[in-house]
C-alpha positions, 0 to 999 in steps of 0.5 A, a space after each residue: 500500500 502506498 502512502 496517501 496521495 496528497 498531490 490532488 488535494 488543492 487545499 493542501 497545495 495552497 498551505 504555504 506560509 508567508 514569511 514577509 510579516 517578519 520583515 518590513 511592510 515593503 521588504 524584499 527578503 534578503 535586503 530586509 534581513 540586512 536592514 534588520 541586522 544593521 539595525 541590531 548592530 547599531 543598537 548593540 553598539 549603542 547598548 555596549 557604549 551605554 552599559 559596558 562596565 557599568 552594570 554594577 552601577 545601575 539602580 532599579 530604574 536604570 536596570 528597567 531601562 537597560 532591559 527594555 533596550 535589550 528586549 527591543 534589540 533581541 526582537 529585531 535580531 530575532 526577526 532576522 534569524 527567524 526569517 532566515 531559518 524558516 526560509 531555509 527549512 522549506 528548501 535546504 538545497 537552495 544555495 541562496 537560502 543557505 547563504 542567507 542563513 549563514 550570513 545571519 548566523 555570522 552577523 548574529 554572532 558578531 552582534 551577540 559578542 557585543 552583548 556578552 558583557 551584560 550577562 557576565 557583569 550581571 552574574 558578577 553582582 553579589 546576591 544582596 545587590 541582585 535581589 534588591 534590583 530584582 524587586 524593582 517595580 516595572 521589571 516584571 517583563 525580565 525578572 525571572 529571566 534575570 534570576 535564572 541567568 544568575 544560575 550560570 555564574 559558576 559556568 561562565 568564562 571571562 569575556 574574551 574567552 566567551 567571545 572566542 567561543 561565540 565566534 568559533 561556534 560558527 565554524 564548529 557546532 553551527 557548521 556541523 549542524 548545518 551539514 547534518 541538516 543538509 545531509 538528512 534533508 537530501 535523503 531520498 528513498 527508492 521504493 521501486 520493486 523489480 519487475 514493476 514500473 520504476 517509481 520516483 524516489 520519495 522523501 524520507 518522511 513519505 517512506 517512513 509513513 509506509 510503516 503504518 501499512 497493514 500489509 507486512 510486506 509493504 512495511 518490511 520492504 519500506 524499512 529495507 529501502 529506508 535502511 538502504 537510503 541511510 547508507 550513503 551518508 552514514 559515515 559522514 553523519 557518524 563523524 558529525 555526531 562524533 565531532 559534536 560529542 567531542 565539542 560538547 565534551 570540551 565545552 562542558 569541561 571548560 564550563 565545569 559541568 559535572 556530566 553531559 546532561 547538566 547544562 541541558 538540565 540547567 537550561 530546563 530549570 530542572 534539577 539533576 535529581 528530578 530528571 533522574 526520577 523521571 527517567 527511572 520512573 519511565 524505565 521502570 514501566 517499560 513493560 507497558 510498551 512491551 505489553 502493547 507490542 505483545 497484544 499487537 502481535 496477536 492482533 496482527 497474527 504474528 508470533 512476535 513483532 519486528 521493529 518495522 511492525 511497531 507502527 502497523 495499523 491494527 485494523 483495516 481502516 486507512 482513512 485519508 483525511 484531506 487538509 480541509 477536513 483536518 483543519 475543521 476537525 482541529 478547530 472545532 475540537 479546540 473550540 469545544 474546549 475554549 472559543 479563545 483557543 480556537 480563535 487563536 488557532 484559526 489565525 494560523 490558517 487565515 493568515 498563512 502561518 503554516 507550511 504543510 505539503 511534503 516537498 523535496 529538500 524540505 526539512 522533515 518532521 514538524 515544528 512550531 517556531 515561536 519567532 519573536 513576540 512582535 511577530 506571529 509564530 509559524 508551524 511547519 508540517 509534512 502532511 501526508 493525510 493520515 490520521 496521525 498527521 491530524 493529531 500532529 497538526 493539533 500538537 503543533 497548533 498547541 505550541 502555536 497557541 501557547 506562543 501566541 497567548 504568551 506574546 504579551 510576556 515579551 521576548 524574555 518570558 514568552 518561551 518556556 523551558 523545554 520541560 514545560 514546552 509540550 504542555 499545550 501541544 499534548 493537551 491540544 492533541 489529547 482534545 482532538 483525540 478525545 473528539 475522534 474517540 467519542 465519535 468512533 462508530 464501531 469497536 474496530 474504530 475505537 481500537 484503531 484510535 486507541 492504538 494510535 494514542 498508545 503508540 503516540 505515548 510510547 513514541 513520546 514518553 518511552 521511546 524518548 527516554 530510550 533515546 535519552 539512554 542512547 545519548 547517555 551511552 554515546 556521550 559517556 562512552 565517547 568521553 571514556 573511549 574517544 572517537 566511536 566507530 560507526 558500528 559502536 554507535 549503532 551498537 549503543 543505539 541497539 542496546 538502548 532499543 533492546 532495553 525498551 523493547 525486551 523480548 516483545 520486538 525483534 530488532 533487525 540488523 538494518 534498524 541499527 543505523 536508524 539513529 542517523 536521521 534524528 536531528 535532536 542528537 545533533 542540534 540539541 543534545 539532551 533535548 529528548 527527555 523533555 518530550 517525556 517530561 512534557 507529555 506526562 505533565 500534559 496528561 496530568 494537566 488533562 486529568 485536572 480538566 477531566 476532574 473539573 470540566 469547564 471550570 478548569 478553562 480559565 486556569 489553563 489559559 492563564 498557564 499558557 499566557 504566563 509563558 516562561 515568566 515563572 519557575 516550572 513549579 509555580 506554573 504547575 500550581 496555576 493548574 493544580 499540578 504539583 511537580 515536586 510530588 514524587 508520584 507525579 509521573 505515575 498520573 500520566 503513566 497510569 493513563 497509558 495503562 488505562 488506554 491499554 486496558 481499553 484497547 484490549 476491551 475494544 479488541 474483544 468487542 471487535 471479535 479480535 481476541 479470544 
């Protein structure tokens, strides 16, 4: 079975974002980006002239004025950076777009080095003076940002050293990351079979979507061809990973971080202990995904699943959902919770803030770019008309409404730490899932929906923790043994996946290299556990909604509007969730277990189990 054909969906074909709103009204792309960069540099020079060497002399009113200028500067620079990055993401092979992105990164670094003094001088203040300044009226737009910045005191270097590292990042981390992105975006999968008409190669996303097929031979063949498509650039991607792990090792040593994940935890405003508790809690419940995969094998008539069977459809339902239907379903579901939420989401469709079709050389996956508070967020999708894509749309719009509602917080506070970043996205996805489940006409339909939800939770919670285990193995082994061979990296990947899957799933030899297209390992080391944190937090928040009903809505909207203006524990308290409770993680994990029970019941009702 082929992936759903979206070429004939005219509504989808028109869903292309308009990035001009990031620029001046009469802008023309690159020229407007240059103008923004010029303005940002002028502001940075003026800021440095006014405040360098004088931060310790500021009184409260002076700090408010200083941070106001810095916020305006970051907004201007953020517009240029957002335009260049988003423009590149839809055509990564375009040399002009690549050159523009590189220019913005180079000039952005030049500007940021002008501003390094502020972070260093602010961190150098004694605690008493800093606390007095933080209490100033009118500093609400930057107070939490300034307070959290001081947590980096022991990890900062001297100003000359920081400038050198910032400048060199362009030809180290940033350059290697871009190489990986271009390599990954160029992967094309040949799905032609011997003796049949030759097909055009398809994007990796399209090939991976065939793993959802109910036909095992289609899944097996697609997995085989994906493995073959990963092979040509595999050693390059392994070398990139090795290099960036070494780069991080050096950076962590220079900044005195005790282990590879410490800097990520600090950025996430999460203690090492709380992150370890999350990972331990999820690993202790690995039997949940194994239980599902054993049930799935029974539903598929197999003794045991292979890795390419994990996402297989368990029913014959294979609805192809046109773009317009997906849009209306998501907006209607959001509206059933809150008209304000739906109106905010609708702006993404009405004002061209979404780019949805699959295209050659377009970045894979899906994301929401917050951009800056003075502009609007943007959503990128690779929509292939599957029901899973509808839930992905709901997920990314959750990020979008979170960013939109938090825009009044300003540039320092409208984004949350990664551990809180998935709250609105998973909540929105769960609302849409609930709508689909409530309208499922048969036990077979309920089973199909529950299977997709369970597999979403496995992907977001259990698989992400397994990916964290792979990263932990890779980084700690790289530091202990030096550069890792391709086979060693693939072996560590297999080890982390075998721990997750146990005896429920057979891992084929080809799957050993599938780590090599995951961008998070390259772009943001340590990121992936935040998906599990956010999913379980969001499920706990949704449980509060189930308890309280409509009375919960104002608190939820207050949570989104707060952005990242408070510590995670305080944000959780807005909606009645205690992040310090040792049993907190079990709320979400128990929901997965209840869905497993419901899936078994639906399978029995559908006559699929004895």
